[in-house]
PDB file of N, CA, C and O in Angstrom:
ATOM      1  N   MET A   1      -1.592 -15.588   9.604  1.00  0.00           N
ATOM      2  CA  MET A   1      -1.275 -14.351   8.937  1.00  0.00           C
ATOM      3  C   MET A   1      -0.790 -14.600   7.509  1.00  0.00           C
ATOM      4  O   MET A   1      -0.967 -13.741   6.645  1.00  0.00           O
ATOM      5  N   ASP A   2      -0.188 -15.750   7.247  1.00  0.00           N
ATOM      6  CA  ASP A   2       0.319 -16.025   5.903  1.00  0.00           C
ATOM      7  C   ASP A   2      -0.814 -16.035   4.878  1.00  0.00           C
ATOM      8  O   ASP A   2      -0.629 -15.596   3.743  1.00  0.00           O
ATOM      9  N   LYS A   3      -1.985 -16.535   5.274  1.00  0.00           N
ATOM     10  CA  LYS A   3      -3.122 -16.548   4.362  1.00  0.00           C
ATOM     11  C   LYS A   3      -3.536 -15.120   4.018  1.00  0.00           C
ATOM     12  O   LYS A   3      -3.843 -14.816   2.865  1.00  0.00           O
ATOM     13  N   PHE A   4      -3.540 -14.257   5.015  1.00  0.00           N
ATOM     14  CA  PHE A   4      -3.892 -12.852   4.789  1.00  0.00           C
ATOM     15  C   PHE A   4      -2.936 -12.219   3.784  1.00  0.00           C
ATOM     16  O   PHE A   4      -3.371 -11.554   2.844  1.00  0.00           O
ATOM     17  N   PHE A   5      -1.628 -12.426   3.981  1.00  0.00           N
ATOM     18  CA  PHE A   5      -0.640 -11.822   3.096  1.00  0.00           C
ATOM     19  C   PHE A   5      -0.718 -12.418   1.687  1.00  0.00           C
ATOM     20  O   PHE A   5      -0.470 -11.710   0.711  1.00  0.00           O
ATOM     21  N   SER A   6      -1.053 -13.684   1.565  1.00  0.00           N
ATOM     22  CA  SER A   6      -1.202 -14.263   0.229  1.00  0.00           C
ATOM     23  C   SER A   6      -2.436 -13.696  -0.466  1.00  0.00           C
ATOM     24  O   SER A   6      -2.435 -13.539  -1.687  1.00  0.00           O
ATOM     25  N   ILE A   7      -3.481 -13.388   0.287  1.00  0.00           N
ATOM     26  CA  ILE A   7      -4.664 -12.740  -0.285  1.00  0.00           C
ATOM     27  C   ILE A   7      -4.309 -11.340  -0.770  1.00  0.00           C
ATOM     28  O   ILE A   7      -4.726 -10.932  -1.854  1.00  0.00           O
ATOM     29  N   VAL A   8      -3.539 -10.604   0.031  1.00  0.00           N
ATOM     30  CA  VAL A   8      -3.128  -9.255  -0.371  1.00  0.00           C
ATOM     31  C   VAL A   8      -2.287  -9.319  -1.638  1.00  0.00           C
ATOM     32  O   VAL A   8      -2.481  -8.512  -2.548  1.00  0.00           O
ATOM     33  N   ARG A   9      -1.362 -10.260  -1.710  1.00  0.00           N
ATOM     34  CA  ARG A   9      -0.538 -10.407  -2.915  1.00  0.00           C
ATOM     35  C   ARG A   9      -1.393 -10.787  -4.120  1.00  0.00           C
ATOM     36  O   ARG A   9      -1.113 -10.370  -5.244  1.00  0.00           O
ATOM     37  N   GLY A  10      -2.442 -11.586  -3.879  1.00  0.00           N
ATOM     38  CA  GLY A  10      -3.329 -12.028  -4.953  1.00  0.00           C
ATOM     39  C   GLY A  10      -4.155 -10.914  -5.565  1.00  0.00           C
ATOM     40  O   GLY A  10      -4.687 -11.069  -6.665  1.00  0.00           O
ATOM     41  N   LEU A  11      -4.270  -9.794  -4.867  1.00  0.00           N
ATOM     42  CA  LEU A  11      -5.030  -8.669  -5.411  1.00  0.00           C
ATOM     43  C   LEU A  11      -4.342  -8.051  -6.622  1.00  0.00           C
ATOM     44  O   LEU A  11      -4.988  -7.391  -7.436  1.00  0.00           O
ATOM     45  N   GLY A  12      -3.052  -8.259  -6.740  1.00  0.00           N
ATOM     46  CA  GLY A  12      -2.310  -7.707  -7.860  1.00  0.00           C
ATOM     47  C   GLY A  12      -2.033  -6.220  -7.726  1.00  0.00           C
ATOM     48  O   GLY A  12      -1.673  -5.562  -8.702  1.00  0.00           O
ATOM     49  N   LEU A  13      -2.198  -5.695  -6.540  1.00  0.00           N
ATOM     50  CA  LEU A  13      -1.972  -4.273  -6.285  1.00  0.00           C
ATOM     51  C   LEU A  13      -0.666  -4.119  -5.530  1.00  0.00           C
ATOM     52  O   LEU A  13      -0.483  -4.691  -4.456  1.00  0.00           O
ATOM     53  N   LYS A  14       0.245  -3.334  -6.108  1.00  0.00           N
ATOM     54  CA  LYS A  14       1.546  -3.097  -5.477  1.00  0.00           C
ATOM     55  C   LYS A  14       1.776  -1.611  -5.363  1.00  0.00           C
ATOM     56  O   LYS A  14       1.216  -0.823  -6.125  1.00  0.00           O
ATOM     57  N   ARG A  15       2.605  -1.229  -4.403  1.00  0.00           N
ATOM     58  CA  ARG A  15       2.997   0.176  -4.326  1.00  0.00           C
ATOM     59  C   ARG A  15       3.805   0.498  -5.572  1.00  0.00           C
ATOM     60  O   ARG A  15       4.724  -0.233  -5.941  1.00  0.00           O
ATOM     61  N   GLY A  16       3.451   1.591  -6.207  1.00  0.00           N
ATOM     62  CA  GLY A  16       3.978   1.886  -7.529  1.00  0.00           C
ATOM     63  C   GLY A  16       5.386   2.431  -7.563  1.00  0.00           C
ATOM     64  O   GLY A  16       5.939   2.859  -6.549  1.00  0.00           O
ATOM     65  N   PRO A  17       5.953   2.402  -8.759  1.00  0.00           N
ATOM     66  CA  PRO A  17       7.301   2.943  -8.937  1.00  0.00           C
ATOM     67  C   PRO A  17       7.308   4.472  -8.970  1.00  0.00           C
ATOM     68  O   PRO A  17       8.353   5.086  -8.756  1.00  0.00           O
ATOM     69  N   GLN A  18       6.152   5.095  -9.236  1.00  0.00           N
ATOM     70  CA  GLN A  18       6.059   6.553  -9.253  1.00  0.00           C
ATOM     71  C   GLN A  18       5.716   7.007  -7.838  1.00  0.00           C
ATOM     72  O   GLN A  18       4.545   7.140  -7.484  1.00  0.00           O
ATOM     73  N   ARG A  19       6.740   7.238  -7.044  1.00  0.00           N
ATOM     74  CA  ARG A  19       6.549   7.517  -5.624  1.00  0.00           C
ATOM     75  C   ARG A  19       6.812   8.971  -5.294  1.00  0.00           C
ATOM     76  O   ARG A  19       7.732   9.596  -5.822  1.00  0.00           O
ATOM     77  N   ILE A  20       5.985   9.490  -4.412  1.00  0.00           N
ATOM     78  CA  ILE A  20       6.276  10.760  -3.753  1.00  0.00           C
ATOM     79  C   ILE A  20       6.501  10.453  -2.282  1.00  0.00           C
ATOM     80  O   ILE A  20       7.455  10.943  -1.678  1.00  0.00           O
ATOM     81  N   LEU A  21       5.633   9.652  -1.715  1.00  0.00           N
ATOM     82  CA  LEU A  21       5.789   9.284  -0.311  1.00  0.00           C
ATOM     83  C   LEU A  21       6.016   7.773  -0.210  1.00  0.00           C
ATOM     84  O   LEU A  21       7.153   7.329  -0.049  1.00  0.00           O
ATOM     85  N   GLY A  22       4.963   6.998  -0.300  1.00  0.00           N
ATOM     86  CA  GLY A  22       5.118   5.554  -0.147  1.00  0.00           C
ATOM     87  C   GLY A  22       4.779   4.758  -1.391  1.00  0.00           C
ATOM     88  O   GLY A  22       4.975   3.543  -1.410  1.00  0.00           O
ATOM     89  N   GLY A  23       4.276   5.405  -2.425  1.00  0.00           N
ATOM     90  CA  GLY A  23       3.956   4.718  -3.659  1.00  0.00           C
ATOM     91  C   GLY A  23       2.575   4.102  -3.718  1.00  0.00           C
ATOM     92  O   GLY A  23       2.247   3.420  -4.689  1.00  0.00           O
ATOM     93  N   VAL A  24       1.754   4.328  -2.694  1.00  0.00           N
ATOM     94  CA  VAL A  24       0.421   3.731  -2.650  1.00  0.00           C
ATOM     95  C   VAL A  24      -0.431   4.247  -3.807  1.00  0.00           C
ATOM     96  O   VAL A  24      -1.058   3.458  -4.514  1.00  0.00           O
ATOM     97  N   LEU A  25      -0.458   5.554  -4.005  1.00  0.00           N
ATOM     98  CA  LEU A  25      -1.293   6.125  -5.057  1.00  0.00           C
ATOM     99  C   LEU A  25      -0.749   5.760  -6.437  1.00  0.00           C
ATOM    100  O   LEU A  25      -1.521   5.575  -7.378  1.00  0.00           O
ATOM    101  N   GLY A  26       0.557   5.658  -6.562  1.00  0.00           N
ATOM    102  CA  GLY A  26       1.144   5.204  -7.813  1.00  0.00           C
ATOM    103  C   GLY A  26       0.749   3.776  -8.137  1.00  0.00           C
ATOM    104  O   GLY A  26       0.510   3.439  -9.297  1.00  0.00           O
ATOM    105  N   GLY A  27       0.680   2.938  -7.117  1.00  0.00           N
ATOM    106  CA  GLY A  27       0.253   1.552  -7.310  1.00  0.00           C
ATOM    107  C   GLY A  27      -1.204   1.444  -7.704  1.00  0.00           C
ATOM    108  O   GLY A  27      -1.568   0.626  -8.548  1.00  0.00           O
ATOM    109  N   ILE A  28      -2.042   2.273  -7.090  1.00  0.00           N
ATOM    110  CA  ILE A  28      -3.463   2.289  -7.451  1.00  0.00           C
ATOM    111  C   ILE A  28      -3.619   2.761  -8.890  1.00  0.00           C
ATOM    112  O   ILE A  28      -4.411   2.199  -9.646  1.00  0.00           O
ATOM    113  N   ALA A  29      -2.867   3.791  -9.272  1.00  0.00           N
ATOM    114  CA  ALA A  29      -2.931   4.301 -10.646  1.00  0.00           C
ATOM    115  C   ALA A  29      -2.483   3.233 -11.641  1.00  0.00           C
ATOM    116  O   ALA A  29      -3.093   3.074 -12.698  1.00  0.00           O
ATOM    117  N   ALA A  30      -1.418   2.503 -11.307  1.00  0.00           N
ATOM    118  CA  ALA A  30      -0.937   1.454 -12.204  1.00  0.00           C
ATOM    119  C   ALA A  30      -1.974   0.345 -12.352  1.00  0.00           C
ATOM    120  O   ALA A  30      -2.185  -0.167 -13.451  1.00  0.00           O
ATOM    121  N   LYS A  31      -2.624  -0.028 -11.242  1.00  0.00           N
ATOM    122  CA  LYS A  31      -3.637  -1.082 -11.283  1.00  0.00           C
ATOM    123  C   LYS A  31      -4.845  -0.651 -12.106  1.00  0.00           C
ATOM    124  O   LYS A  31      -5.411  -1.451 -12.852  1.00  0.00           O
ATOM    125  N   LEU A  32      -5.246   0.629 -11.970  1.00  0.00           N
ATOM    126  CA  LEU A  32      -6.403   1.139 -12.709  1.00  0.00           C
ATOM    127  C   LEU A  32      -6.043   1.596 -14.118  1.00  0.00           C
ATOM    128  O   LEU A  32      -6.918   1.947 -14.910  1.00  0.00           O
ATOM    129  N   ASN A  33      -4.749   1.587 -14.420  1.00  0.00           N
ATOM    130  CA  ASN A  33      -4.248   2.008 -15.728  1.00  0.00           C
ATOM    131  C   ASN A  33      -4.655   3.449 -16.057  1.00  0.00           C
ATOM    132  O   ASN A  33      -5.120   3.742 -17.158  1.00  0.00           O
ATOM    133  N   VAL A  34      -4.471   4.337 -15.082  1.00  0.00           N
ATOM    134  CA  VAL A  34      -4.727   5.767 -15.264  1.00  0.00           C
ATOM    135  C   VAL A  34      -3.481   6.538 -14.850  1.00  0.00           C
ATOM    136  O   VAL A  34      -2.582   5.997 -14.206  1.00  0.00           O
ATOM    137  N   ASP A  35      -3.444   7.799 -15.228  1.00  0.00           N
ATOM    138  CA  ASP A  35      -2.325   8.655 -14.850  1.00  0.00           C
ATOM    139  C   ASP A  35      -2.321   8.845 -13.341  1.00  0.00           C
ATOM    140  O   ASP A  35      -3.374   9.040 -12.734  1.00  0.00           O
ATOM    141  N   VAL A  36      -1.164   8.789 -12.745  1.00  0.00           N
ATOM    142  CA  VAL A  36      -1.039   8.906 -11.293  1.00  0.00           C
ATOM    143  C   VAL A  36      -1.531  10.273 -10.801  1.00  0.00           C
ATOM    144  O   VAL A  36      -1.976  10.391  -9.660  1.00  0.00           O
ATOM    145  N   ALA A  37      -1.458  11.287 -11.633  1.00  0.00           N
ATOM    146  CA  ALA A  37      -1.920  12.623 -11.235  1.00  0.00           C
ATOM    147  C   ALA A  37      -3.412  12.611 -10.912  1.00  0.00           C
ATOM    148  O   ALA A  37      -3.847  13.277  -9.973  1.00  0.00           O
ATOM    149  N   TYR A  38      -4.190  11.865 -11.675  1.00  0.00           N
ATOM    150  CA  TYR A  38      -5.628  11.785 -11.407  1.00  0.00           C
ATOM    151  C   TYR A  38      -5.909  11.130 -10.054  1.00  0.00           C
ATOM    152  O   TYR A  38      -6.780  11.572  -9.305  1.00  0.00           O
ATOM    153  N   VAL A  39      -5.171  10.090  -9.760  1.00  0.00           N
ATOM    154  CA  VAL A  39      -5.362   9.396  -8.482  1.00  0.00           C
ATOM    155  C   VAL A  39      -4.941  10.302  -7.331  1.00  0.00           C
ATOM    156  O   VAL A  39      -5.603  10.330  -6.293  1.00  0.00           O
ATOM    157  N   ARG A  40      -3.854  11.040  -7.500  1.00  0.00           N
ATOM    158  CA  ARG A  40      -3.401  11.963  -6.450  1.00  0.00           C
ATOM    159  C   ARG A  40      -4.420  13.081  -6.224  1.00  0.00           C
ATOM    160  O   ARG A  40      -4.690  13.449  -5.081  1.00  0.00           O
ATOM    161  N   ILE A  41      -4.979  13.615  -7.293  1.00  0.00           N
ATOM    162  CA  ILE A  41      -6.003  14.659  -7.153  1.00  0.00           C
ATOM    163  C   ILE A  41      -7.230  14.093  -6.453  1.00  0.00           C
ATOM    164  O   ILE A  41      -7.784  14.735  -5.562  1.00  0.00           O
ATOM    165  N   ALA A  42      -7.659  12.897  -6.846  1.00  0.00           N
ATOM    166  CA  ALA A  42      -8.811  12.267  -6.202  1.00  0.00           C
ATOM    167  C   ALA A  42      -8.546  12.037  -4.715  1.00  0.00           C
ATOM    168  O   ALA A  42      -9.433  12.239  -3.886  1.00  0.00           O
ATOM    169  N   PHE A  43      -7.332  11.617  -4.380  1.00  0.00           N
ATOM    170  CA  PHE A  43      -7.003  11.394  -2.972  1.00  0.00           C
ATOM    171  C   PHE A  43      -7.008  12.709  -2.200  1.00  0.00           C
ATOM    172  O   PHE A  43      -7.493  12.763  -1.070  1.00  0.00           O
ATOM    173  N   LEU A  44      -6.471  13.769  -2.803  1.00  0.00           N
ATOM    174  CA  LEU A  44      -6.480  15.075  -2.133  1.00  0.00           C
ATOM    175  C   LEU A  44      -7.902  15.551  -1.880  1.00  0.00           C
ATOM    176  O   LEU A  44      -8.200  16.083  -0.810  1.00  0.00           O
ATOM    177  N   LEU A  45      -8.777  15.363  -2.856  1.00  0.00           N
ATOM    178  CA  LEU A  45     -10.181  15.733  -2.657  1.00  0.00           C
ATOM    179  C   LEU A  45     -10.810  14.875  -1.562  1.00  0.00           C
ATOM    180  O   LEU A  45     -11.578  15.373  -0.738  1.00  0.00           O
ATOM    181  N   PHE A  46     -10.481  13.592  -1.559  1.00  0.00           N
ATOM    182  CA  PHE A  46     -10.981  12.679  -0.529  1.00  0.00           C
ATOM    183  C   PHE A  46     -10.459  13.080   0.852  1.00  0.00           C
ATOM    184  O   PHE A  46     -11.172  12.983   1.851  1.00  0.00           O
ATOM    185  N   ALA A  47      -9.219  13.526   0.891  1.00  0.00           N
ATOM    186  CA  ALA A  47      -8.606  13.915   2.163  1.00  0.00           C
ATOM    187  C   ALA A  47      -9.220  15.197   2.716  1.00  0.00           C
ATOM    188  O   ALA A  47      -9.228  15.404   3.929  1.00  0.00           O
ATOM    189  N   LEU A  48      -9.731  16.057   1.844  1.00  0.00           N
ATOM    190  CA  LEU A  48     -10.362  17.293   2.306  1.00  0.00           C
ATOM    191  C   LEU A  48     -11.704  17.034   2.971  1.00  0.00           C
ATOM    192  O   LEU A  48     -12.149  17.820   3.808  1.00  0.00           O
ATOM    193  N   LEU A  49     -12.339  15.947   2.606  1.00  0.00           N
ATOM    194  CA  LEU A  49     -13.609  15.584   3.231  1.00  0.00           C
ATOM    195  C   LEU A  49     -13.335  14.980   4.603  1.00  0.00           C
ATOM    196  O   LEU A  49     -12.288  14.370   4.819  1.00  0.00           O
ATOM    197  N   PRO A  50     -14.269  15.149   5.522  1.00  0.00           N
ATOM    198  CA  PRO A  50     -14.057  14.481   6.811  1.00  0.00           C
ATOM    199  C   PRO A  50     -14.076  12.964   6.588  1.00  0.00           C
ATOM    200  O   PRO A  50     -15.071  12.396   6.138  1.00  0.00           O
ATOM    201  N   GLY A  51     -12.991  12.352   6.905  1.00  0.00           N
ATOM    202  CA  GLY A  51     -12.922  10.909   6.687  1.00  0.00           C
ATOM    203  C   GLY A  51     -11.550  10.368   7.002  1.00  0.00           C
ATOM    204  O   GLY A  51     -10.650  11.106   7.404  1.00  0.00           O
ATOM    205  N   PRO A  52     -11.401   9.091   6.819  1.00  0.00           N
ATOM    206  CA  PRO A  52     -10.172   8.399   7.216  1.00  0.00           C
ATOM    207  C   PRO A  52      -9.124   8.293   6.115  1.00  0.00           C
ATOM    208  O   PRO A  52      -8.444   7.271   6.024  1.00  0.00           O
ATOM    209  N   ALA A  53      -8.971   9.311   5.279  1.00  0.00           N
ATOM    210  CA  ALA A  53      -8.037   9.224   4.141  1.00  0.00           C
ATOM    211  C   ALA A  53      -6.605   8.978   4.602  1.00  0.00           C
ATOM    212  O   ALA A  53      -5.907   8.147   4.021  1.00  0.00           O
ATOM    213  N   PHE A  54      -6.161   9.680   5.624  1.00  0.00           N
ATOM    214  CA  PHE A  54      -4.797   9.531   6.112  1.00  0.00           C
ATOM    215  C   PHE A  54      -4.569   8.125   6.671  1.00  0.00           C
ATOM    216  O   PHE A  54      -3.538   7.504   6.416  1.00  0.00           O
ATOM    217  N   VAL A  55      -5.534   7.641   7.426  1.00  0.00           N
ATOM    218  CA  VAL A  55      -5.425   6.290   7.993  1.00  0.00           C
ATOM    219  C   VAL A  55      -5.432   5.251   6.869  1.00  0.00           C
ATOM    220  O   VAL A  55      -4.667   4.288   6.907  1.00  0.00           O
ATOM    221  N   PHE A  56      -6.295   5.448   5.873  1.00  0.00           N
ATOM    222  CA  PHE A  56      -6.339   4.548   4.723  1.00  0.00           C
ATOM    223  C   PHE A  56      -4.970   4.477   4.052  1.00  0.00           C
ATOM    224  O   PHE A  56      -4.495   3.391   3.720  1.00  0.00           O
ATOM    225  N   TYR A  57      -4.343   5.617   3.855  1.00  0.00           N
ATOM    226  CA  TYR A  57      -3.044   5.656   3.182  1.00  0.00           C
ATOM    227  C   TYR A  57      -1.984   4.915   4.005  1.00  0.00           C
ATOM    228  O   TYR A  57      -1.203   4.135   3.460  1.00  0.00           O
ATOM    229  N   LEU A  58      -1.962   5.159   5.306  1.00  0.00           N
ATOM    230  CA  LEU A  58      -0.966   4.484   6.148  1.00  0.00           C
ATOM    231  C   LEU A  58      -1.162   2.973   6.167  1.00  0.00           C
ATOM    232  O   LEU A  58      -0.195   2.215   6.099  1.00  0.00           O
ATOM    233  N   VAL A  59      -2.415   2.540   6.258  1.00  0.00           N
ATOM    234  CA  VAL A  59      -2.693   1.099   6.264  1.00  0.00           C
ATOM    235  C   VAL A  59      -2.288   0.485   4.928  1.00  0.00           C
ATOM    236  O   VAL A  59      -1.693  -0.592   4.888  1.00  0.00           O
ATOM    237  N   ALA A  60      -2.613   1.174   3.835  1.00  0.00           N
ATOM    238  CA  ALA A  60      -2.234   0.660   2.520  1.00  0.00           C
ATOM    239  C   ALA A  60      -0.720   0.599   2.365  1.00  0.00           C
ATOM    240  O   ALA A  60      -0.192  -0.327   1.748  1.00  0.00           O
ATOM    241  N   TRP A  61      -0.030   1.570   2.916  1.00  0.00           N
ATOM    242  CA  TRP A  61       1.433   1.616   2.826  1.00  0.00           C
ATOM    243  C   TRP A  61       2.052   0.405   3.532  1.00  0.00           C
ATOM    244  O   TRP A  61       3.038  -0.160   3.058  1.00  0.00           O
ATOM    245  N   VAL A  62       1.477   0.019   4.648  1.00  0.00           N
ATOM    246  CA  VAL A  62       2.023  -1.084   5.442  1.00  0.00           C
ATOM    247  C   VAL A  62       1.620  -2.442   4.871  1.00  0.00           C
ATOM    248  O   VAL A  62       2.367  -3.412   5.000  1.00  0.00           O
ATOM    249  N   ILE A  63       0.446  -2.521   4.241  1.00  0.00           N
ATOM    250  CA  ILE A  63      -0.087  -3.809   3.802  1.00  0.00           C
ATOM    251  C   ILE A  63       0.249  -4.139   2.356  1.00  0.00           C
ATOM    252  O   ILE A  63       0.462  -5.308   2.035  1.00  0.00           O
ATOM    253  N   LEU A  64       0.304  -3.143   1.471  1.00  0.00           N
ATOM    254  CA  LEU A  64       0.530  -3.437   0.060  1.00  0.00           C
ATOM    255  C   LEU A  64       1.988  -3.815  -0.200  1.00  0.00           C
ATOM    256  O   LEU A  64       2.904  -3.206   0.353  1.00  0.00           O
ATOM    257  N   PRO A  65       2.194  -4.816  -1.040  1.00  0.00           N
ATOM    258  CA  PRO A  65       3.568  -5.195  -1.376  1.00  0.00           C
ATOM    259  C   PRO A  65       4.229  -4.143  -2.260  1.00  0.00           C
ATOM    260  O   PRO A  65       3.557  -3.443  -3.017  1.00  0.00           O
ATOM    261  N   ASP A  66       5.545  -4.038  -2.156  1.00  0.00           N
ATOM    262  CA  ASP A  66       6.275  -3.115  -3.019  1.00  0.00           C
ATOM    263  C   ASP A  66       6.589  -3.820  -4.340  1.00  0.00           C
ATOM    264  O   ASP A  66       6.072  -4.907  -4.601  1.00  0.00           O
ATOM    265  N   GLN A  67       7.419  -3.218  -5.157  1.00  0.00           N
ATOM    266  CA  GLN A  67       7.727  -3.769  -6.473  1.00  0.00           C
ATOM    267  C   GLN A  67       8.463  -5.103  -6.403  1.00  0.00           C
ATOM    268  O   GLN A  67       8.435  -5.871  -7.365  1.00  0.00           O
ATOM    269  N   ARG A  68       9.116  -5.388  -5.290  1.00  0.00           N
ATOM    270  CA  ARG A  68       9.808  -6.673  -5.112  1.00  0.00           C
ATOM    271  C   ARG A  68       8.897  -7.710  -4.479  1.00  0.00           C
ATOM    272  O   ARG A  68       9.344  -8.810  -4.155  1.00  0.00           O
ATOM    273  N   ASN A  69       7.602  -7.369  -4.295  1.00  0.00           N
ATOM    274  CA  ASN A  69       6.588  -8.230  -3.692  1.00  0.00           C
ATOM    275  C   ASN A  69       6.819  -8.452  -2.200  1.00  0.00           C
ATOM    276  O   ASN A  69       6.444  -9.494  -1.662  1.00  0.00           O
ATOM    277  N   VAL A  70       7.433  -7.483  -1.534  1.00  0.00           N
ATOM    278  CA  VAL A  70       7.688  -7.542  -0.097  1.00  0.00           C
ATOM    279  C   VAL A  70       6.639  -6.685   0.621  1.00  0.00           C
ATOM    280  O   VAL A  70       6.447  -5.515   0.293  1.00  0.00           O
ATOM    281  N   ILE A  71       5.973  -7.283   1.597  1.00  0.00           N
ATOM    282  CA  ILE A  71       4.980  -6.568   2.386  1.00  0.00           C
ATOM    283  C   ILE A  71       5.655  -6.113   3.681  1.00  0.00           C
ATOM    284  O   ILE A  71       6.145  -6.944   4.447  1.00  0.00           O
ATOM    285  N   PRO A  72       5.686  -4.793   3.933  1.00  0.00           N
ATOM    286  CA  PRO A  72       6.382  -4.295   5.122  1.00  0.00           C
ATOM    287  C   PRO A  72       5.865  -4.891   6.441  1.00  0.00           C
ATOM    288  O   PRO A  72       6.661  -5.211   7.324  1.00  0.00           O
ATOM    289  N   LEU A  73       4.562  -5.038   6.578  1.00  0.00           N
ATOM    290  CA  LEU A  73       4.017  -5.595   7.821  1.00  0.00           C
ATOM    291  C   LEU A  73       4.462  -7.040   8.017  1.00  0.00           C
ATOM    292  O   LEU A  73       4.805  -7.445   9.128  1.00  0.00           O
ATOM    293  N   GLN A  74       4.454  -7.804   6.947  1.00  0.00           N
ATOM    294  CA  GLN A  74       4.889  -9.196   7.050  1.00  0.00           C
ATOM    295  C   GLN A  74       6.372  -9.276   7.412  1.00  0.00           C
ATOM    296  O   GLN A  74       6.765 -10.103   8.234  1.00  0.00           O
ATOM    297  N   SER A  75       7.182  -8.434   6.812  1.00  0.00           N
ATOM    298  CA  SER A  75       8.613  -8.422   7.140  1.00  0.00           C
ATOM    299  C   SER A  75       8.835  -8.063   8.601  1.00  0.00           C
ATOM    300  O   SER A  75       9.666  -8.667   9.279  1.00  0.00           O
ATOM    301  N   PHE A  76       8.085  -7.077   9.079  1.00  0.00           N
ATOM    302  CA  PHE A  76       8.197  -6.671  10.475  1.00  0.00           C
ATOM    303  C   PHE A  76       7.804  -7.816  11.406  1.00  0.00           C
ATOM    304  O   PHE A  76       8.505  -8.100  12.378  1.00  0.00           O
ATOM    305  N   LEU A  77       6.685  -8.472  11.107  1.00  0.00           N
ATOM    306  CA  LEU A  77       6.227  -9.566  11.964  1.00  0.00           C
ATOM    307  C   LEU A  77       7.193 -10.750  11.919  1.00  0.00           C
ATOM    308  O   LEU A  77       7.418 -11.403  12.938  1.00  0.00           O
ATOM    309  N   ASP A  78       7.761 -11.028  10.754  1.00  0.00           N
ATOM    310  CA  ASP A  78       8.738 -12.123  10.641  1.00  0.00           C
ATOM    311  C   ASP A  78       9.988 -11.827  11.463  1.00  0.00           C
ATOM    312  O   ASP A  78      10.480 -12.698  12.179  1.00  0.00           O
ATOM    313  N   ARG A  79      10.507 -10.596  11.363  1.00  0.00           N
ATOM    314  CA  ARG A  79      11.687 -10.233  12.143  1.00  0.00           C
ATOM    315  C   ARG A  79      11.383 -10.285  13.640  1.00  0.00           C
ATOM    316  O   ARG A  79      12.218 -10.716  14.436  1.00  0.00           O
ATOM    317  N   ARG A  80      10.209  -9.852  14.008  1.00  0.00           N
ATOM    318  CA  ARG A  80       9.819  -9.844  15.424  1.00  0.00           C
ATOM    319  C   ARG A  80       9.726 -11.273  15.961  1.00  0.00           C
ATOM    320  O   ARG A  80      10.133 -11.541  17.091  1.00  0.00           O
ATOM    321  N   SER A  81       9.188 -12.188  15.149  1.00  0.00           N
ATOM    322  CA  SER A  81       9.050 -13.573  15.624  1.00  0.00           C
ATOM    323  C   SER A  81      10.409 -14.268  15.709  1.00  0.00           C
ATOM    324  O   SER A  81      10.589 -15.176  16.521  1.00  0.00           O
ATOM    325  N   LEU A  82      11.365 -13.850  14.877  1.00  0.00           N
ATOM    326  CA  LEU A  82      12.705 -14.436  14.946  1.00  0.00           C
ATOM    327  C   LEU A  82      13.458 -13.990  16.190  1.00  0.00           C
ATOM    328  O   LEU A  82      14.332 -14.710  16.672  1.00  0.00           O
ATOM    329  N   ASN A  83      13.133 -12.822  16.713  1.00  0.00           N
ATOM    330  CA  ASN A  83      13.819 -12.300  17.879  1.00  0.00           C
ATOM    331  C   ASN A  83      13.276 -12.836  19.193  1.00  0.00           C
ATOM    332  O   ASN A  83      13.851 -12.599  20.256  1.00  0.00           O
ATOM    333  N   ARG A  84      12.166 -13.560  19.117  1.00  0.00           N
ATOM    334  CA  ARG A  84      11.595 -14.124  20.344  1.00  0.00           C
ATOM    335  C   ARG A  84      12.309 -15.416  20.707  1.00  0.00           C
ATOM    336  O   ARG A  84      12.688 -16.198  19.835  1.00  0.00           O
ATOM    337  N   PRO A  85      12.488 -15.629  22.007  1.00  0.00           N
ATOM    338  CA  PRO A  85      13.168 -16.867  22.439  1.00  0.00           C
ATOM    339  C   PRO A  85      12.310 -18.092  22.297  1.00  0.00           C
ATOM    340  O   PRO A  85      12.751 -19.195  22.620  1.00  0.00           O
TER     341      PRO A  85
END
């Protein structure tokens, strides 16, 4: 799993500082160097179409590192492995 998380970190995509919910769209906007409003509008249009927009957002929220470079899924798995005997 460490290789997977290092690949995710290598993408250079982080959850952004301009957050409404989890910062995923803010991070995408920062990476693309566009206004976050455009990305939010595009996501809303994408969400109106039949498709996995909600699932995409949740997966991105769990996998993308935050501004401190911490990946929530990795932190969860690390804590879980420490609690095992």
